[in-house]
C-alpha positions as YAML, in Angstrom:
chain: A
units: angstrom
residues:
- id: 1
  name: MET
  ca: [0.70, -32.58, 18.05]
- id: 2
  name: ALA
  ca: [0.17, -32.11, 14.32]
- id: 3
  name: ILE
  ca: [-3.31, -31.67, 12.92]
- id: 4
  name: ALA
  ca: [-3.94, -33.55, 9.70]
- id: 5
  name: THR
  ca: [-5.56, -31.96, 6.67]
- id: 6
  name: THR
  ca: [-7.72, -33.51, 4.03]
- id: 7
  name: ALA
  ca: [-7.69, -30.30, 1.99]
- id: 8
  name: SER
  ca: [-7.02, -30.59, -1.69]
- id: 9
  name: LEU
  ca: [-4.93, -27.88, -3.33]
- id: 10
  name: LEU
  ca: [-5.32, -27.36, -7.05]
- id: 11
  name: ARG
  ca: [-3.36, -25.27, -9.53]
- id: 12
  name: LEU
  ca: [-5.57, -22.48, -10.83]
- id: 13
  name: SER
  ca: [-4.12, -22.74, -14.34]
- id: 14
  name: LYS
  ca: [-5.06, -26.42, -14.58]
- id: 15
  name: GLU
  ca: [-8.67, -26.15, -13.37]
- id: 16
  name: GLU
  ca: [-11.02, -24.50, -15.85]
- id: 17
  name: GLN
  ca: [-14.04, -24.88, -13.56]
- id: 18
  name: LEU
  ca: [-12.31, -23.55, -10.44]
- id: 19
  name: MET
  ca: [-13.21, -19.99, -9.53]
- id: 20
  name: LEU
  ca: [-11.56, -17.87, -6.88]
- id: 21
  name: ALA
  ca: [-13.68, -16.58, -4.01]
- id: 22
  name: ASP
  ca: [-12.54, -13.08, -5.08]
- id: 23
  name: PRO
  ca: [-11.25, -12.41, -8.64]
- id: 24
  name: ALA
  ca: [-8.87, -9.76, -7.24]
- id: 25
  name: GLU
  ca: [-6.86, -12.65, -5.78]
- id: 26
  name: ASP
  ca: [-5.55, -13.59, -9.22]
- id: 27
  name: ILE
  ca: [-2.00, -12.23, -9.11]
- id: 28
  name: ARG
  ca: [-0.51, -14.52, -11.72]
- id: 29
  name: ASP
  ca: [2.20, -12.98, -13.93]
- id: 30
  name: LYS
  ca: [3.07, -10.31, -11.35]
- id: 31
  name: LYS
  ca: [6.67, -9.90, -10.24]
- id: 32
  name: VAL
  ca: [7.62, -10.99, -6.73]
- id: 33
  name: LEU
  ca: [9.83, -8.68, -4.68]
- id: 34
  name: ASP
  ca: [11.64, -9.89, -1.59]
- id: 35
  name: LYS
  ca: [11.88, -8.06, 1.74]
- id: 36
  name: GLY
  ca: [14.81, -6.02, 0.41]
- id: 37
  name: GLY
  ca: [12.90, -4.91, -2.70]
- id: 38
  name: GLU
  ca: [14.78, -7.19, -5.13]
- id: 39
  name: VAL
  ca: [12.71, -8.67, -7.97]
- id: 40
  name: ILE
  ca: [13.26, -12.38, -7.47]
- id: 41
  name: ALA
  ca: [10.62, -14.19, -9.49]
- id: 42
  name: GLU
  ca: [7.22, -14.05, -11.12]
- id: 43
  name: VAL
  ca: [3.97, -15.57, -9.89]
- id: 44
  name: GLU
  ca: [3.53, -18.45, -12.31]
- id: 45
  name: ASP
  ca: [0.46, -20.03, -10.75]
- id: 46
  name: LEU
  ca: [-1.70, -20.10, -7.64]
- id: 47
  name: LEU
  ca: [-2.59, -23.11, -5.53]
- id: 48
  name: ILE
  ca: [-6.20, -22.95, -4.48]
- id: 49
  name: ASP
  ca: [-8.00, -24.73, -1.66]
- id: 50
  name: GLU
  ca: [-10.64, -26.74, -3.48]
- id: 51
  name: LYS
  ca: [-13.15, -26.48, -0.63]
- id: 52
  name: ASP
  ca: [-12.90, -22.78, 0.28]
- id: 53
  name: HIS
  ca: [-11.69, -21.46, -3.11]
- id: 54
  name: LYS
  ca: [-8.98, -19.44, -1.36]
- id: 55
  name: VAL
  ca: [-5.43, -18.97, -2.53]
- id: 56
  name: ARG
  ca: [-3.01, -20.78, -0.21]
- id: 57
  name: PHE
  ca: [0.30, -20.58, -2.11]
- id: 58
  name: MET
  ca: [1.95, -18.70, -4.95]
- id: 59
  name: MET
  ca: [4.05, -20.87, -7.26]
- id: 60
  name: VAL
  ca: [7.06, -18.78, -8.28]
- id: 61
  name: GLY
  ca: [10.02, -19.36, -10.53]
- id: 62
  name: SER
  ca: [8.96, -18.79, -14.10]
- id: 63
  name: GLY
  ca: [11.16, -16.45, -16.08]
- id: 64
  name: GLY
  ca: [14.38, -16.56, -14.06]
- id: 65
  name: PHE
  ca: [14.18, -13.02, -12.70]
- id: 66
  name: GLY
  ca: [16.90, -11.44, -10.64]
- id: 67
  name: PRO
  ca: [20.64, -12.02, -10.56]
- id: 68
  name: ARG
  ca: [20.19, -15.43, -8.93]
- id: 69
  name: LYS
  ca: [17.86, -16.70, -11.67]
- id: 70
  name: ILE
  ca: [15.64, -18.63, -9.29]
- id: 71
  name: GLY
  ca: [13.24, -19.24, -12.16]
- id: 72
  name: LYS
  ca: [15.05, -22.47, -13.00]
- id: 73
  name: LYS
  ca: [13.32, -24.11, -10.04]
- id: 74
  name: LYS
  ca: [9.80, -23.82, -8.69]
- id: 75
  name: PHE
  ca: [9.03, -22.73, -5.14]
- id: 76
  name: LEU
  ca: [5.84, -22.22, -3.18]
- id: 77
  name: ILE
  ca: [5.35, -19.16, -1.01]
- id: 78
  name: PRO
  ca: [2.33, -19.03, 1.32]
- id: 79
  name: VAL
  ca: [0.08, -16.03, 0.69]
- id: 80
  name: ASP
  ca: [0.65, -15.27, 4.38]
- id: 81
  name: ALA
  ca: [4.08, -13.92, 3.33]
- id: 82
  name: ILE
  ca: [2.55, -11.17, 1.19]
- id: 83
  name: THR
  ca: [2.89, -7.74, 2.75]
- id: 84
  name: GLU
  ca: [1.79, -5.61, -0.17]
- id: 85
  name: ILE
  ca: [0.55, -5.74, -3.74]
- id: 86
  name: ASP
  ca: [1.20, -2.67, -5.86]
- id: 87
  name: ASP
  ca: [2.16, -1.65, -9.38]
- id: 88
  name: ALA
  ca: [5.71, -2.98, -8.85]
- id: 89
  name: GLY
  ca: [4.41, -6.43, -7.95]
- id: 90
  name: VAL
  ca: [3.82, -8.69, -4.98]
- id: 91
  name: HIS
  ca: [5.98, -7.86, -1.97]
- id: 92
  name: VAL
  ca: [6.81, -10.64, 0.49]
- id: 93
  name: ASP
  ca: [8.30, -10.54, 3.98]
- id: 94
  name: GLN
  ca: [11.06, -13.03, 3.12]
- id: 95
  name: LEU
  ca: [14.54, -12.55, 1.68]
- id: 96
  name: VAL
  ca: [15.61, -14.23, -1.55]
- id: 97
  name: ASP
  ca: [18.01, -16.57, 0.30]
- id: 98
  name: LYS
  ca: [15.14, -17.93, 2.39]
- id: 99
  name: ILE
  ca: [13.00, -18.50, -0.70]
- id: 100
  name: VAL
  ca: [15.81, -20.17, -2.68]
- id: 101
  name: GLY
  ca: [16.50, -22.46, 0.27]
- id: 102
  name: SER
  ca: [12.87, -23.50, 0.65]
- id: 103
  name: PRO
  ca: [11.63, -26.98, -0.26]
- id: 104
  name: GLU
  ca: [11.56, -27.22, -4.05]
- id: 105
  name: TYR
  ca: [8.19, -27.76, -5.71]
- id: 106
  name: ASP
  ca: [7.67, -30.14, -8.60]
- id: 107
  name: PRO
  ca: [4.43, -29.07, -10.34]
- id: 108
  name: GLU
  ca: [4.11, -32.51, -11.92]
- id: 109
  name: VAL
  ca: [3.88, -34.27, -8.55]
- id: 110
  name: VAL
  ca: [0.88, -33.86, -6.27]
- id: 111
  name: PRO
  ca: [2.39, -33.25, -2.84]
- id: 112
  name: VAL
  ca: [1.12, -34.94, 0.28]
- id: 113
  name: PRO
  ca: [-0.11, -32.83, 3.23]
- id: 114
  name: VAL
  ca: [3.21, -33.23, 5.06]
- id: 115
  name: TYR
  ca: [4.82, -31.27, 2.19]
- id: 116
  name: TRP
  ca: [2.42, -28.33, 2.73]
- id: 117
  name: GLU
  ca: [3.22, -28.41, 6.45]
- id: 118
  name: THR
  ca: [6.96, -28.38, 5.68]
- id: 119
  name: VAL
  ca: [6.58, -25.33, 3.45]
- id: 120
  name: TYR
  ca: [4.54, -23.44, 6.05]
- id: 121
  name: GLY
  ca: [7.11, -24.34, 8.70]
- id: 122
  name: TRP
  ca: [10.01, -23.23, 6.50]
- id: 123
  name: TYR
  ca: [8.55, -19.74, 6.23]
- id: 124
  name: GLY
  ca: [7.38, -19.65, 9.84]
- id: 125
  name: TYR
  ca: [3.62, -19.65, 9.30]
- id: 126
  name: TYR
  ca: [0.85, -21.70, 10.81]
- id: 127
  name: PRO
  ca: [-0.83, -24.10, 8.31]
- id: 128
  name: PHE
  ca: [-4.23, -23.05, 6.97]
- id: 129
  name: TRP
  ca: [-5.96, -26.16, 8.29]
- id: 130
  name: GLY
  ca: [-5.03, -25.47, 11.92]
- id: 131
  name: PRO
  ca: [-7.66, -24.24, 14.38]
- id: 132
  name: ALA
  ca: [-5.83, -20.97, 15.12]
- id: 133
  name: TYR
  ca: [-5.23, -20.08, 11.47]
- id: 134
  name: ARG
  ca: [-6.55, -16.74, 10.21]
- id: 135
  name: TYR
  ca: [-6.60, -16.00, 6.51]
- id: 136
  name: PRO
  ca: [-4.48, -12.93, 5.70]
- id: 137
  name: PRO
  ca: [-5.99, -9.74, 4.23]
- id: 138
  name: TYR
  ca: [-4.87, -10.96, 0.80]
- id: 139
  name: PRO
  ca: [-5.30, -9.41, -1.74]
- id: 140
  name: TYR
  ca: [-6.26, -6.20, 0.04]
- id: 141
  name: PHE
  ca: [-3.11, -4.56, 1.32]
- id: 142
  name: ARG
  ca: [-2.22, -0.93, 1.74]
- id: 143
  name: TYR
  ca: [-0.35, 0.70, -1.10]
- id: 144
  name: ARG
  ca: [2.90, 2.58, -0.71]
- id: 145
  name: ARG
  ca: [2.47, 6.27, -1.39]
- id: 146
  name: TRP
  ca: [6.10, 7.42, -1.21]
...
């Protein structure tokens, strides 16, 4: 049985009055590296939960990084996929093929909640509005030292 959400997600870049719960969460313009260490995109924007002021998704695609040039399309990656943030960028636990195959995001269209649920399901994560959801330790992850 699906649980409905009434949460409103807003793009950080479009909301001057919207503040993050923690300023360290602002990872815009950082490179995104897939599970294999390949630079695949750049964090173009963040989608914020209007009620809790928490980051729920990274919008990636700007710049066309990597040999596959996925920057020509926009994709959302849940912050739950982040495994590490370091000087190289934002590391995610997904491979580029999974990201490229994910539901495309049109930043000009406000998605309905079923879209958010589809994206979470694509990556294998539980939606943030569910009763068992736990917010990840984002943006505080261990740093690689080797």
